[in-house]
C-alpha positions as semicolon CSV with decimal commas, in nm:
position;residue;x (nm);y (nm);z (nm)
1;M;5,798;0,134;-0,816
2;V;5,506;0,263;-1,035
3;R;5,391;-0,097;-1,076
4;A;5,367;-0,141;-0,701
5;Y;5,148;0,163;-0,668
6;F;4,925;0,057;-0,948
7;T;4,884;-0,293;-0,805
8;S;4,797;-0,138;-0,464
9;A;4,548;0,093;-0,616
10;V;4,380;-0,184;-0,807
11;A;4,367;-0,404;-0,498
12;G;4,223;-0,118;-0,297
13;A;3,958;-0,055;-0,559
14;F;3,867;-0,430;-0,565
15;L;3,829;-0,440;-0,188
16;L;3,622;-0,124;-0,190
17;G;3,394;-0,287;-0,448
18;M;3,369;-0,601;-0,241
19;A;3,276;-0,398;0,070
20;T;3,013;-0,212;-0,122
21;A;2,870;-0,532;-0,260
22;A;2,856;-0,677;0,092
23;V;2,615;-0,402;0,208
24;A;2,278;-0,561;0,266
25;V;1,980;-0,425;0,081
26;T;1,645;-0,436;0,266
27;G;1,348;-0,468;0,045
28;E;0,968;-0,477;0,071
29;F;0,794;-0,794;0,178
30;G;1,068;-0,897;0,416
31;N;1,312;-0,957;0,128
32;M;1,094;-1,218;-0,030
33;C;1,104;-1,252;-0,412
34;T;0,833;-1,018;-0,542
35;Q;0,778;-1,225;-0,851
36;G;0,739;-1,542;-0,630
37;L;0,474;-1,362;-0,425
38;A;0,298;-1,258;-0,742
39;T;0,269;-1,623;-0,835
40;G;0,172;-1,738;-0,483
41;K;0,499;-1,856;-0,347
42;D;0,714;-1,752;-0,053
43;I;1,074;-1,737;-0,173
44;Q;1,320;-1,581;0,066
45;T;1,611;-1,391;-0,100
46;D;1,924;-1,210;0,003
47;C;1,795;-0,917;-0,213
48;S;2,114;-0,903;-0,423
49;V;1,884;-0,897;-0,723
50;N;1,658;-0,595;-0,676
51;A;1,480;-0,309;-0,840
52;E;1,345;0,027;-0,722
53;L;0,987;0,109;-0,809
54;Q;0,807;0,415;-0,687
55;G;1,083;0,478;-0,430
56;K;1,067;0,131;-0,283
57;T;1,311;-0,161;-0,323
58;Y;1,174;-0,492;-0,433
59;C;1,379;-0,821;-0,422
60;F;1,394;-1,105;-0,661
61;G;1,528;-1,455;-0,640
62;S;1,701;-1,429;-0,979
63;K;1,747;-1,202;-1,279
64;E;1,491;-1,420;-1,464
65;A;1,237;-1,359;-1,189
66;M;1,293;-0,983;-1,215
67;A;1,269;-0,990;-1,594
68;E;0,939;-1,176;-1,567
69;F;0,808;-0,928;-1,315
70;M;0,907;-0,637;-1,525
71;K;0,693;-0,750;-1,818
72;N;0,394;-0,615;-1,621
73;P;0,515;-0,455;-1,296
74;K;0,190;-0,285;-1,196
75;N;-0,016;-0,603;-1,226
76;N;0,253;-0,823;-1,072
77;L;0,298;-0,589;-0,781
78;A;-0,070;-0,582;-0,710
79;K;-0,071;-0,964;-0,703
80;A;0,229;-0,977;-0,479
81;Q;0,072;-0,723;-0,239
82;T;-0,251;-0,922;-0,228
83;Y;-0,084;-1,254;-0,162
84;Y;0,157;-1,114;0,094
85;S;-0,111;-0,933;0,296
86;K;-0,326;-1,258;0,313
87;K;-0,024;-1,483;0,390
88;H;0,152;-1,238;0,624
89;P;-0,102;-1,021;0,797
90;S;0,044;-0,731;0,997
């Protein structure tokens, strides 16, 4: 009897986790990889790899791209903003 409750609790927690993971994150630059933009490339992402800087969410195509970006976030963000504004004018 106790095992059945435990199994149900674990299954419920797993499903809750999956539902939370399915919630889409919306980032700056139309969910494009911020490091990609910093290097002059348009790389669309699902924003599952992301970081928050100065209250804004930035998406990355991979954990490696995010790690590279974080080596110099201020400079890379400036490059990304410059490239994005030229390539995607408002």
